[in-house]
C-alpha positions in Angstrom: 31.2 -8.2 11.8 27.3 -8.2 12.1 25.3 -9.0 9.2 22.7 -6.4 7.4 20.0 -8.3 8.6 20.6 -8.6 11.9 20.2 -5.1 11.9 17.1 -4.8 10.4 14.2 -4.5 12.7 10.6 -5.9 12.4 7.9 -3.4 11.6 4.7 -4.1 13.4 1.4 -4.1 11.3 -2.0 -3.3 12.5 -4.9 -3.9 10.2 -8.0 -2.2 11.0 -11.7 -3.0 10.5 -11.7 -1.0 7.3 -9.1 -3.2 5.8 -6.3 -0.1 6.2 -3.1 -0.6 7.7 -0.7 1.1 10.2 2.6 0.1 10.5 4.9 0.8 13.2 8.7 0.5 13.6 8.5 -0.8 17.2 5.8 -2.3 20.0 3.5 0.4 20.6 0.7 0.6 23.3 -2.8 0.8 22.5 -3.3 4.2 23.6 -0.1 5.1 21.2 -1.6 3.2 18.1 -4.7 5.1 18.5 -3.0 8.4 19.0 -0.8 7.8 15.5 -4.3 6.9 14.1 -6.7 9.7 15.2 -5.2 11.6 17.9 -9.1 12.8 18.7 -10.0 9.2 19.8 -7.4 8.9 22.6 -9.3 11.0 25.5 -12.2 8.3 24.4 -10.4 5.0 24.0 -11.2 2.8 27.0 -9.5 -0.4 25.4 -8.7 -2.3 22.4 -9.3 -5.2 20.5 -6.2 -7.3 19.4 -6.7 -10.3 17.1 -10.1 -10.3 18.7 -9.0 -10.2 22.2 -10.1 -7.2 24.4 -6.7 -5.5 25.9 -6.4 -2.5 28.1 -5.4 0.8 26.6 -2.1 0.6 28.0 -1.1 -2.8 26.9 1.8 -3.4 24.4 0.9 -4.7 20.9 4.4 -6.5 20.2 3.4 -8.5 17.0 1.3 -8.0 13.6 -2.5 -8.0 14.6 -6.0 -7.6 13.5 -6.9 -3.7 15.6 -9.9 -2.2 16.8 -10.5 1.1 18.8 -12.7 0.4 21.5 -14.8 3.3 22.8 -17.8 3.8 25.2 -19.7 4.1 21.9 -19.2 0.5 20.9 -22.3 -1.0 22.5 -21.3 -4.6 21.4 -18.4 -4.9 22.9 -19.8 -3.8 26.4 -22.5 -6.9 25.8 -19.9 -9.2 25.0 -17.2 -8.8 27.2 -16.9 -7.9 31.1 -14.5 -5.2 32.0 -13.2 -4.6 35.3 -12.7 -0.9 36.2 -10.0 0.2 38.4 -9.9 3.2 40.3 -6.8 4.3 41.7 -6.6 7.1 44.6 -4.2 8.5 46.8 -5.3 9.0 50.2 -4.2 12.1 51.6 -3.7 11.0 55.1 -1.8 8.0 54.7 -0.4 8.5 51.2 -0.8 5.3 49.8 -2.4 4.1 46.6 -5.6 2.1 46.6 -6.8 0.4 44.1 -10.8 -0.6 43.7 -12.1 -3.3 41.4 -15.8 -3.6 40.1 
């Protein structure tokens, strides 16, 4: 028989810059975390800062962390970090996907 403690899951606690916390019962992507914090910000979110490290909006957060939402308005982040921009498109004649990085 399994012990009760082995059935418990670890919550993930994200601490925001204002000191407030958001608790999740599973790992979440940056975009999912932003959606839970403020659904209006999801469209303008370009990245997240997890424990001071810049991560993509689709990256998963799997542990407790300091968390910051990065939008185009965060000029100090743009000055401090270089972000690779990837554009995906489908070529109609060849039906394949291309990636272009800057």
